[in-house]
PyMOL CGO cylinders between C-alpha atoms (Angstrom):
from pymol import cmd
from pymol.cgo import CYLINDER

trace = [
    CYLINDER, 122.72, 97.40, 188.18, 125.65, 96.28, 190.17, 0.3, 1, 1, 1, 1, 1, 1,
    CYLINDER, 125.65, 96.28, 190.17, 126.80, 93.69, 192.50, 0.3, 1, 1, 1, 1, 1, 1,
    CYLINDER, 126.80, 93.69, 192.50, 125.84, 95.16, 196.26, 0.3, 1, 1, 1, 1, 1, 1,
    CYLINDER, 125.84, 95.16, 196.26, 128.31, 93.10, 198.69, 0.3, 1, 1, 1, 1, 1, 1,
    CYLINDER, 128.31, 93.10, 198.69, 131.17, 90.92, 199.06, 0.3, 1, 1, 1, 1, 1, 1,
    CYLINDER, 131.17, 90.92, 199.06, 134.43, 90.53, 197.02, 0.3, 1, 1, 1, 1, 1, 1,
    CYLINDER, 134.43, 90.53, 197.02, 132.68, 92.15, 193.79, 0.3, 1, 1, 1, 1, 1, 1,
    CYLINDER, 132.68, 92.15, 193.79, 131.13, 95.07, 195.48, 0.3, 1, 1, 1, 1, 1, 1,
    CYLINDER, 131.13, 95.07, 195.48, 130.62, 97.64, 193.03, 0.3, 1, 1, 1, 1, 1, 1,
    CYLINDER, 130.62, 97.64, 193.03, 130.83, 95.63, 190.18, 0.3, 1, 1, 1, 1, 1, 1,
    CYLINDER, 130.83, 95.63, 190.18, 128.54, 96.95, 187.52, 0.3, 1, 1, 1, 1, 1, 1,
    CYLINDER, 128.54, 96.95, 187.52, 126.35, 94.54, 185.46, 0.3, 1, 1, 1, 1, 1, 1,
    CYLINDER, 126.35, 94.54, 185.46, 125.08, 94.78, 181.96, 0.3, 1, 1, 1, 1, 1, 1,
    CYLINDER, 125.08, 94.78, 181.96, 121.38, 95.58, 182.00, 0.3, 1, 1, 1, 1, 1, 1,
    CYLINDER, 121.38, 95.58, 182.00, 119.04, 93.42, 179.86, 0.3, 1, 1, 1, 1, 1, 1,
    CYLINDER, 119.04, 93.42, 179.86, 118.47, 94.84, 176.51, 0.3, 1, 1, 1, 1, 1, 1,
    CYLINDER, 118.47, 94.84, 176.51, 114.87, 93.63, 176.29, 0.3, 1, 1, 1, 1, 1, 1,
    CYLINDER, 114.87, 93.63, 176.29, 112.05, 94.52, 178.44, 0.3, 1, 1, 1, 1, 1, 1,
    CYLINDER, 112.05, 94.52, 178.44, 111.25, 90.88, 179.39, 0.3, 1, 1, 1, 1, 1, 1,
    CYLINDER, 111.25, 90.88, 179.39, 113.55, 90.99, 181.93, 0.3, 1, 1, 1, 1, 1, 1,
    CYLINDER, 113.55, 90.99, 181.93, 112.68, 92.50, 185.29, 0.3, 1, 1, 1, 1, 1, 1,
    CYLINDER, 112.68, 92.50, 185.29, 115.64, 92.17, 187.55, 0.3, 1, 1, 1, 1, 1, 1,
    CYLINDER, 115.64, 92.17, 187.55, 115.38, 91.96, 191.35, 0.3, 1, 1, 1, 1, 1, 1,
    CYLINDER, 115.38, 91.96, 191.35, 115.76, 95.40, 192.89, 0.3, 1, 1, 1, 1, 1, 1,
    CYLINDER, 115.76, 95.40, 192.89, 119.26, 96.17, 194.95, 0.3, 1, 1, 1, 1, 1, 1,
    CYLINDER, 119.26, 96.17, 194.95, 117.14, 96.45, 198.08, 0.3, 1, 1, 1, 1, 1, 1,
    CYLINDER, 117.14, 96.45, 198.08, 115.76, 93.10, 197.70, 0.3, 1, 1, 1, 1, 1, 1,
    CYLINDER, 115.76, 93.10, 197.70, 119.02, 91.53, 196.62, 0.3, 1, 1, 1, 1, 1, 1,
    CYLINDER, 119.02, 91.53, 196.62, 120.48, 93.22, 199.99, 0.3, 1, 1, 1, 1, 1, 1,
    CYLINDER, 120.48, 93.22, 199.99, 117.53, 91.93, 202.19, 0.3, 1, 1, 1, 1, 1, 1,
    CYLINDER, 117.53, 91.93, 202.19, 117.83, 88.32, 200.65, 0.3, 1, 1, 1, 1, 1, 1,
    CYLINDER, 117.83, 88.32, 200.65, 121.71, 88.03, 201.77, 0.3, 1, 1, 1, 1, 1, 1,
    CYLINDER, 121.71, 88.03, 201.77, 120.98, 89.60, 204.93, 0.3, 1, 1, 1, 1, 1, 1,
    CYLINDER, 120.98, 89.60, 204.93, 118.36, 87.30, 205.85, 0.3, 1, 1, 1, 1, 1, 1,
    CYLINDER, 118.36, 87.30, 205.85, 120.34, 84.24, 204.32, 0.3, 1, 1, 1, 1, 1, 1,
    CYLINDER, 120.34, 84.24, 204.32, 123.33, 85.40, 206.77, 0.3, 1, 1, 1, 1, 1, 1,
    CYLINDER, 123.33, 85.40, 206.77, 120.90, 84.95, 209.68, 0.3, 1, 1, 1, 1, 1, 1,
    CYLINDER, 120.90, 84.95, 209.68, 119.02, 81.90, 208.64, 0.3, 1, 1, 1, 1, 1, 1,
    CYLINDER, 119.02, 81.90, 208.64, 121.85, 80.03, 207.46, 0.3, 1, 1, 1, 1, 1, 1,
    CYLINDER, 121.85, 80.03, 207.46, 123.99, 77.67, 210.05, 0.3, 1, 1, 1, 1, 1, 1,
    CYLINDER, 123.99, 77.67, 210.05, 127.23, 77.63, 208.30, 0.3, 1, 1, 1, 1, 1, 1,
    CYLINDER, 127.23, 77.63, 208.30, 128.92, 80.03, 206.31, 0.3, 1, 1, 1, 1, 1, 1,
    CYLINDER, 128.92, 80.03, 206.31, 128.38, 80.89, 202.59, 0.3, 1, 1, 1, 1, 1, 1,
    CYLINDER, 128.38, 80.89, 202.59, 131.23, 78.87, 201.46, 0.3, 1, 1, 1, 1, 1, 1,
    CYLINDER, 131.23, 78.87, 201.46, 129.37, 75.97, 202.60, 0.3, 1, 1, 1, 1, 1, 1,
    CYLINDER, 129.37, 75.97, 202.60, 126.61, 75.96, 200.32, 0.3, 1, 1, 1, 1, 1, 1,
    CYLINDER, 126.61, 75.96, 200.32, 125.67, 75.99, 196.57, 0.3, 1, 1, 1, 1, 1, 1,
    CYLINDER, 125.67, 75.99, 196.57, 123.29, 78.50, 195.32, 0.3, 1, 1, 1, 1, 1, 1,
    CYLINDER, 123.29, 78.50, 195.32, 120.82, 78.42, 192.21, 0.3, 1, 1, 1, 1, 1, 1,
    CYLINDER, 120.82, 78.42, 192.21, 119.40, 81.19, 190.61, 0.3, 1, 1, 1, 1, 1, 1,
    CYLINDER, 119.40, 81.19, 190.61, 116.43, 79.99, 188.76, 0.3, 1, 1, 1, 1, 1, 1,
    CYLINDER, 116.43, 79.99, 188.76, 114.75, 82.56, 186.00, 0.3, 1, 1, 1, 1, 1, 1,
    CYLINDER, 114.75, 82.56, 186.00, 118.13, 84.37, 186.41, 0.3, 1, 1, 1, 1, 1, 1,
    CYLINDER, 118.13, 84.37, 186.41, 117.84, 86.91, 183.71, 0.3, 1, 1, 1, 1, 1, 1,
    CYLINDER, 117.84, 86.91, 183.71, 120.70, 88.94, 184.22, 0.3, 1, 1, 1, 1, 1, 1,
    CYLINDER, 120.70, 88.94, 184.22, 122.36, 86.53, 186.97, 0.3, 1, 1, 1, 1, 1, 1,
    CYLINDER, 122.36, 86.53, 186.97, 122.66, 89.44, 189.27, 0.3, 1, 1, 1, 1, 1, 1,
    CYLINDER, 122.66, 89.44, 189.27, 121.33, 87.35, 192.27, 0.3, 1, 1, 1, 1, 1, 1,
    CYLINDER, 121.33, 87.35, 192.27, 123.53, 84.24, 191.58, 0.3, 1, 1, 1, 1, 1, 1,
    CYLINDER, 123.53, 84.24, 191.58, 126.66, 86.73, 190.88, 0.3, 1, 1, 1, 1, 1, 1,
    CYLINDER, 126.66, 86.73, 190.88, 125.83, 88.57, 194.11, 0.3, 1, 1, 1, 1, 1, 1,
    CYLINDER, 125.83, 88.57, 194.11, 126.15, 84.92, 195.82, 0.3, 1, 1, 1, 1, 1, 1,
    CYLINDER, 126.15, 84.92, 195.82, 129.23, 84.44, 194.15, 0.3, 1, 1, 1, 1, 1, 1,
    CYLINDER, 129.23, 84.44, 194.15, 130.66, 87.70, 195.31, 0.3, 1, 1, 1, 1, 1, 1,
    CYLINDER, 130.66, 87.70, 195.31, 129.54, 86.77, 199.05, 0.3, 1, 1, 1, 1, 1, 1,
    CYLINDER, 129.54, 86.77, 199.05, 131.21, 83.62, 198.75, 0.3, 1, 1, 1, 1, 1, 1,
    CYLINDER, 131.21, 83.62, 198.75, 129.18, 80.89, 198.25, 0.3, 1, 1, 1, 1, 1, 1,
    CYLINDER, 129.18, 80.89, 198.25, 131.04, 77.75, 197.32, 0.3, 1, 1, 1, 1, 1, 1,
    CYLINDER, 131.04, 77.75, 197.32, 129.33, 77.77, 193.78, 0.3, 1, 1, 1, 1, 1, 1,
    CYLINDER, 129.33, 77.77, 193.78, 126.54, 78.95, 191.60, 0.3, 1, 1, 1, 1, 1, 1,
    CYLINDER, 126.54, 78.95, 191.60, 124.00, 77.58, 189.14, 0.3, 1, 1, 1, 1, 1, 1,
    CYLINDER, 124.00, 77.58, 189.14, 122.02, 79.71, 186.69, 0.3, 1, 1, 1, 1, 1, 1,
    CYLINDER, 122.02, 79.71, 186.69, 118.70, 78.58, 185.14, 0.3, 1, 1, 1, 1, 1, 1,
    CYLINDER, 118.70, 78.58, 185.14, 117.03, 80.05, 182.33, 0.3, 1, 1, 1, 1, 1, 1,
    CYLINDER, 117.03, 80.05, 182.33, 115.79, 79.46, 178.66, 0.3, 1, 1, 1, 1, 1, 1,
    CYLINDER, 115.79, 79.46, 178.66, 117.79, 82.34, 177.41, 0.3, 1, 1, 1, 1, 1, 1,
    CYLINDER, 117.79, 82.34, 177.41, 121.37, 82.64, 179.19, 0.3, 1, 1, 1, 1, 1, 1,
    CYLINDER, 121.37, 82.64, 179.19, 122.97, 85.30, 176.85, 0.3, 1, 1, 1, 1, 1, 1,
    CYLINDER, 122.97, 85.30, 176.85, 122.58, 88.18, 179.56, 0.3, 1, 1, 1, 1, 1, 1,
    CYLINDER, 122.58, 88.18, 179.56, 123.63, 85.86, 182.32, 0.3, 1, 1, 1, 1, 1, 1,
    CYLINDER, 123.63, 85.86, 182.32, 126.80, 84.66, 180.29, 0.3, 1, 1, 1, 1, 1, 1,
    CYLINDER, 126.80, 84.66, 180.29, 127.70, 88.33, 179.61, 0.3, 1, 1, 1, 1, 1, 1,
    CYLINDER, 127.70, 88.33, 179.61, 127.82, 89.42, 183.00, 0.3, 1, 1, 1, 1, 1, 1,
    CYLINDER, 127.82, 89.42, 183.00, 129.59, 86.09, 184.42, 0.3, 1, 1, 1, 1, 1, 1,
    CYLINDER, 129.59, 86.09, 184.42, 132.56, 86.56, 181.92, 0.3, 1, 1, 1, 1, 1, 1,
    CYLINDER, 132.56, 86.56, 181.92, 133.41, 89.72, 184.16, 0.3, 1, 1, 1, 1, 1, 1,
    CYLINDER, 133.41, 89.72, 184.16, 133.96, 87.13, 187.15, 0.3, 1, 1, 1, 1, 1, 1,
    CYLINDER, 133.96, 87.13, 187.15, 136.56, 85.34, 185.46, 0.3, 1, 1, 1, 1, 1, 1,
    CYLINDER, 136.56, 85.34, 185.46, 138.12, 83.94, 188.57, 0.3, 1, 1, 1, 1, 1, 1,
    CYLINDER, 138.12, 83.94, 188.57, 134.83, 82.63, 189.70, 0.3, 1, 1, 1, 1, 1, 1,
    CYLINDER, 134.83, 82.63, 189.70, 133.80, 81.10, 186.53, 0.3, 1, 1, 1, 1, 1, 1,
    CYLINDER, 133.80, 81.10, 186.53, 134.78, 77.48, 187.94, 0.3, 1, 1, 1, 1, 1, 1,
    CYLINDER, 134.78, 77.48, 187.94, 132.49, 77.86, 190.52, 0.3, 1, 1, 1, 1, 1, 1,
    CYLINDER, 132.49, 77.86, 190.52, 129.52, 78.50, 188.00, 0.3, 1, 1, 1, 1, 1, 1,
    CYLINDER, 129.52, 78.50, 188.00, 127.42, 76.11, 186.26, 0.3, 1, 1, 1, 1, 1, 1,
    CYLINDER, 127.42, 76.11, 186.26, 124.83, 77.28, 183.26, 0.3, 1, 1, 1, 1, 1, 1,
    CYLINDER, 124.83, 77.28, 183.26, 121.60, 75.05, 182.34, 0.3, 1, 1, 1, 1, 1, 1,
    CYLINDER, 121.60, 75.05, 182.34, 119.62, 76.59, 179.56, 0.3, 1, 1, 1, 1, 1, 1,
    CYLINDER, 119.62, 76.59, 179.56, 116.46, 74.75, 180.40, 0.3, 1, 1, 1, 1, 1, 1,
    CYLINDER, 116.46, 74.75, 180.40, 112.64, 75.87, 181.12, 0.3, 1, 1, 1, 1, 1, 1,
    CYLINDER, 112.64, 75.87, 181.12, 112.51, 76.08, 184.98, 0.3, 1, 1, 1, 1, 1, 1,
    CYLINDER, 112.51, 76.08, 184.98, 108.87, 74.54, 184.90, 0.3, 1, 1, 1, 1, 1, 1,
    CYLINDER, 108.87, 74.54, 184.90, 110.08, 71.43, 182.98, 0.3, 1, 1, 1, 1, 1, 1,
    CYLINDER, 110.08, 71.43, 182.98, 113.50, 70.55, 184.02, 0.3, 1, 1, 1, 1, 1, 1,
    CYLINDER, 113.50, 70.55, 184.02, 115.86, 67.61, 183.07, 0.3, 1, 1, 1, 1, 1, 1,
    CYLINDER, 115.86, 67.61, 183.07, 117.20, 65.44, 186.08, 0.3, 1, 1, 1, 1, 1, 1,
    CYLINDER, 117.20, 65.44, 186.08, 119.66, 67.46, 188.10, 0.3, 1, 1, 1, 1, 1, 1,
    CYLINDER, 119.66, 67.46, 188.10, 123.65, 66.53, 187.96, 0.3, 1, 1, 1, 1, 1, 1,
    CYLINDER, 123.65, 66.53, 187.96, 123.82, 67.96, 191.40, 0.3, 1, 1, 1, 1, 1, 1,
    CYLINDER, 123.82, 67.96, 191.40, 121.63, 69.37, 194.34, 0.3, 1, 1, 1, 1, 1, 1,
    CYLINDER, 121.63, 69.37, 194.34, 121.81, 73.03, 195.39, 0.3, 1, 1, 1, 1, 1, 1,
    CYLINDER, 121.81, 73.03, 195.39, 121.22, 74.18, 199.23, 0.3, 1, 1, 1, 1, 1, 1,
    CYLINDER, 121.22, 74.18, 199.23, 119.89, 77.76, 198.39, 0.3, 1, 1, 1, 1, 1, 1,
    CYLINDER, 119.89, 77.76, 198.39, 117.55, 78.57, 195.47, 0.3, 1, 1, 1, 1, 1, 1,
    CYLINDER, 117.55, 78.57, 195.47, 116.25, 81.91, 194.57, 0.3, 1, 1, 1, 1, 1, 1,
    CYLINDER, 116.25, 81.91, 194.57, 113.38, 81.90, 192.10, 0.3, 1, 1, 1, 1, 1, 1,
    CYLINDER, 113.38, 81.90, 192.10, 112.17, 85.03, 190.27, 0.3, 1, 1, 1, 1, 1, 1,
    CYLINDER, 112.17, 85.03, 190.27, 109.61, 83.99, 187.51, 0.3, 1, 1, 1, 1, 1, 1,
    CYLINDER, 109.61, 83.99, 187.51, 107.82, 86.73, 185.50, 0.3, 1, 1, 1, 1, 1, 1,
    CYLINDER, 107.82, 86.73, 185.50, 105.13, 87.55, 187.63, 0.3, 1, 1, 1, 1, 1, 1,
    CYLINDER, 105.13, 87.55, 187.63, 101.46, 86.50, 187.59, 0.3, 1, 1, 1, 1, 1, 1,
    CYLINDER, 101.46, 86.50, 187.59, 102.12, 83.48, 185.21, 0.3, 1, 1, 1, 1, 1, 1,
    CYLINDER, 102.12, 83.48, 185.21, 102.14, 80.69, 187.96, 0.3, 1, 1, 1, 1, 1, 1,
    CYLINDER, 102.14, 80.69, 187.96, 105.59, 79.60, 186.94, 0.3, 1, 1, 1, 1, 1, 1,
    CYLINDER, 105.59, 79.60, 186.94, 107.13, 79.87, 190.47, 0.3, 1, 1, 1, 1, 1, 1,
    CYLINDER, 107.13, 79.87, 190.47, 105.07, 76.70, 191.37, 0.3, 1, 1, 1, 1, 1, 1,
    CYLINDER, 105.07, 76.70, 191.37, 105.63, 74.83, 188.50, 0.3, 1, 1, 1, 1, 1, 1,
    CYLINDER, 105.63, 74.83, 188.50, 109.49, 75.40, 189.05, 0.3, 1, 1, 1, 1, 1, 1,
    CYLINDER, 109.49, 75.40, 189.05, 109.32, 74.51, 192.62, 0.3, 1, 1, 1, 1, 1, 1,
    CYLINDER, 109.32, 74.51, 192.62, 107.77, 71.44, 191.68, 0.3, 1, 1, 1, 1, 1, 1,
    CYLINDER, 107.77, 71.44, 191.68, 109.97, 70.76, 188.81, 0.3, 1, 1, 1, 1, 1, 1,
    CYLINDER, 109.97, 70.76, 188.81, 112.93, 71.17, 191.05, 0.3, 1, 1, 1, 1, 1, 1,
    CYLINDER, 112.93, 71.17, 191.05, 111.75, 68.85, 193.76, 0.3, 1, 1, 1, 1, 1, 1,
    CYLINDER, 111.75, 68.85, 193.76, 110.65, 66.33, 191.26, 0.3, 1, 1, 1, 1, 1, 1,
    CYLINDER, 110.65, 66.33, 191.26, 114.21, 66.21, 189.55, 0.3, 1, 1, 1, 1, 1, 1,
    CYLINDER, 114.21, 66.21, 189.55, 116.32, 66.19, 192.24, 0.3, 1, 1, 1, 1, 1, 1,
    CYLINDER, 116.32, 66.19, 192.24, 117.77, 69.58, 192.07, 0.3, 1, 1, 1, 1, 1, 1,
    CYLINDER, 117.77, 69.58, 192.07, 117.43, 70.31, 196.04, 0.3, 1, 1, 1, 1, 1, 1,
    CYLINDER, 117.43, 70.31, 196.04, 119.32, 69.21, 198.76, 0.3, 1, 1, 1, 1, 1, 1,
    CYLINDER, 119.32, 69.21, 198.76, 117.52, 68.02, 202.01, 0.3, 1, 1, 1, 1, 1, 1,
    CYLINDER, 117.52, 68.02, 202.01, 116.56, 71.05, 203.89, 0.3, 1, 1, 1, 1, 1, 1,
    CYLINDER, 116.56, 71.05, 203.89, 117.37, 73.43, 201.03, 0.3, 1, 1, 1, 1, 1, 1,
    CYLINDER, 117.37, 73.43, 201.03, 116.16, 77.07, 201.55, 0.3, 1, 1, 1, 1, 1, 1,
    CYLINDER, 116.16, 77.07, 201.55, 114.13, 78.45, 198.66, 0.3, 1, 1, 1, 1, 1, 1,
    CYLINDER, 114.13, 78.45, 198.66, 113.45, 82.17, 198.00, 0.3, 1, 1, 1, 1, 1, 1,
    CYLINDER, 113.45, 82.17, 198.00, 110.61, 82.93, 196.09, 0.3, 1, 1, 1, 1, 1, 1,
    CYLINDER, 110.61, 82.93, 196.09, 110.07, 86.36, 194.70, 0.3, 1, 1, 1, 1, 1, 1,
    CYLINDER, 110.07, 86.36, 194.70, 106.65, 87.47, 193.35, 0.3, 1, 1, 1, 1, 1, 1,
    CYLINDER, 106.65, 87.47, 193.35, 104.62, 90.34, 192.94, 0.3, 1, 1, 1, 1, 1, 1,
    CYLINDER, 104.62, 90.34, 192.94, 103.25, 91.82, 196.02, 0.3, 1, 1, 1, 1, 1, 1,
    CYLINDER, 103.25, 91.82, 196.02, 99.89, 90.87, 195.51, 0.3, 1, 1, 1, 1, 1, 1,
    CYLINDER, 99.89, 90.87, 195.51, 100.45, 87.52, 194.03, 0.3, 1, 1, 1, 1, 1, 1,
    CYLINDER, 100.45, 87.52, 194.03, 99.23, 84.44, 195.76, 0.3, 1, 1, 1, 1, 1, 1,
    CYLINDER, 99.23, 84.44, 195.76, 101.65, 81.67, 195.91, 0.3, 1, 1, 1, 1, 1, 1,
    CYLINDER, 101.65, 81.67, 195.91, 100.40, 78.04, 196.66, 0.3, 1, 1, 1, 1, 1, 1,
    CYLINDER, 100.40, 78.04, 196.66, 103.11, 76.51, 198.18, 0.3, 1, 1, 1, 1, 1, 1,
    CYLINDER, 103.11, 76.51, 198.18, 103.51, 72.59, 196.65, 0.3, 1, 1, 1, 1, 1, 1,
    CYLINDER, 103.51, 72.59, 196.65, 103.76, 69.47, 198.59, 0.3, 1, 1, 1, 1, 1, 1,
    CYLINDER, 103.76, 69.47, 198.59, 107.49, 69.29, 200.17, 0.3, 1, 1, 1, 1, 1, 1,
    CYLINDER, 107.49, 69.29, 200.17, 107.74, 72.64, 201.33, 0.3, 1, 1, 1, 1, 1, 1,
    CYLINDER, 107.74, 72.64, 201.33, 107.24, 74.95, 204.25, 0.3, 1, 1, 1, 1, 1, 1,
    CYLINDER, 107.24, 74.95, 204.25, 107.08, 78.43, 204.43, 0.3, 1, 1, 1, 1, 1, 1,
    CYLINDER, 107.08, 78.43, 204.43, 109.09, 79.84, 207.09, 0.3, 1, 1, 1, 1, 1, 1,
    CYLINDER, 109.09, 79.84, 207.09, 109.13, 83.48, 206.54, 0.3, 1, 1, 1, 1, 1, 1,
    CYLINDER, 109.13, 83.48, 206.54, 107.60, 86.12, 203.95, 0.3, 1, 1, 1, 1, 1, 1,
    CYLINDER, 107.60, 86.12, 203.95, 108.93, 89.67, 203.46, 0.3, 1, 1, 1, 1, 1, 1,
    CYLINDER, 108.93, 89.67, 203.46, 107.90, 92.88, 201.21, 0.3, 1, 1, 1, 1, 1, 1,
    CYLINDER, 107.90, 92.88, 201.21, 110.29, 95.11, 199.57, 0.3, 1, 1, 1, 1, 1, 1,
    CYLINDER, 110.29, 95.11, 199.57, 108.40, 97.77, 196.92, 0.3, 1, 1, 1, 1, 1, 1,
    CYLINDER, 108.40, 97.77, 196.92, 106.30, 96.05, 194.31, 0.3, 1, 1, 1, 1, 1, 1,
    CYLINDER, 106.30, 96.05, 194.31, 108.14, 92.31, 195.34, 0.3, 1, 1, 1, 1, 1, 1,
    CYLINDER, 108.14, 92.31, 195.34, 107.15, 89.99, 198.05, 0.3, 1, 1, 1, 1, 1, 1,
    CYLINDER, 107.15, 89.99, 198.05, 109.77, 87.23, 199.20, 0.3, 1, 1, 1, 1, 1, 1,
    CYLINDER, 109.77, 87.23, 199.20, 108.90, 84.12, 200.54, 0.3, 1, 1, 1, 1, 1, 1,
    CYLINDER, 108.90, 84.12, 200.54, 111.09, 81.72, 202.41, 0.3, 1, 1, 1, 1, 1, 1,
    CYLINDER, 111.09, 81.72, 202.41, 110.63, 78.00, 202.03, 0.3, 1, 1, 1, 1, 1, 1,
    CYLINDER, 110.63, 78.00, 202.03, 112.19, 74.98, 203.72, 0.3, 1, 1, 1, 1, 1, 1,
    CYLINDER, 112.19, 74.98, 203.72, 112.17, 71.81, 201.70, 0.3, 1, 1, 1, 1, 1, 1,
    CYLINDER, 112.17, 71.81, 201.70, 112.59, 68.61, 203.02, 0.3, 1, 1, 1, 1, 1, 1,
    CYLINDER, 112.59, 68.61, 203.02, 112.81, 64.98, 201.19, 0.3, 1, 1, 1, 1, 1, 1,
    CYLINDER, 112.81, 64.98, 201.19, 109.96, 62.55, 202.61, 0.3, 1, 1, 1, 1, 1, 1,
]
cmd.load_cgo(trace, "trace")
């Protein structure tokens, strides 16, 4: 596993020791950032990125490499994320780590503009996490949320989110949702 693009392109990341972590494929990560480039109105440096169910932190670290202003990482176990983030010493000040259950978040200390969620497949965790992000004020108005599910998995979109796009890459399906504060 490696960083695909940006300042740290080619940097190798530590793979998880446990088989409970399923990193987002390189192909899907590349597609996500290409799509973000076309969907976001401003430069990446104007946005804060949140990697939920971070696992290895590969998606959030990709955001750092590509120039996002900051990146947050949410997971119940941050050991693999922190090990990979330690390789980005010059960027560590841009990173925040939240050791929390993504489906039962504490109130946010800041809001994020772009959020990537890659929950374990077929457990309904993405829906609970989206609701928690909304209820605990983790999302900026107009935030773009990308939810990765298994290709055949259904996603019941919670109130406050509107699906703007959907793409499939291998066994993964990516839903692009826009959040609006009511």
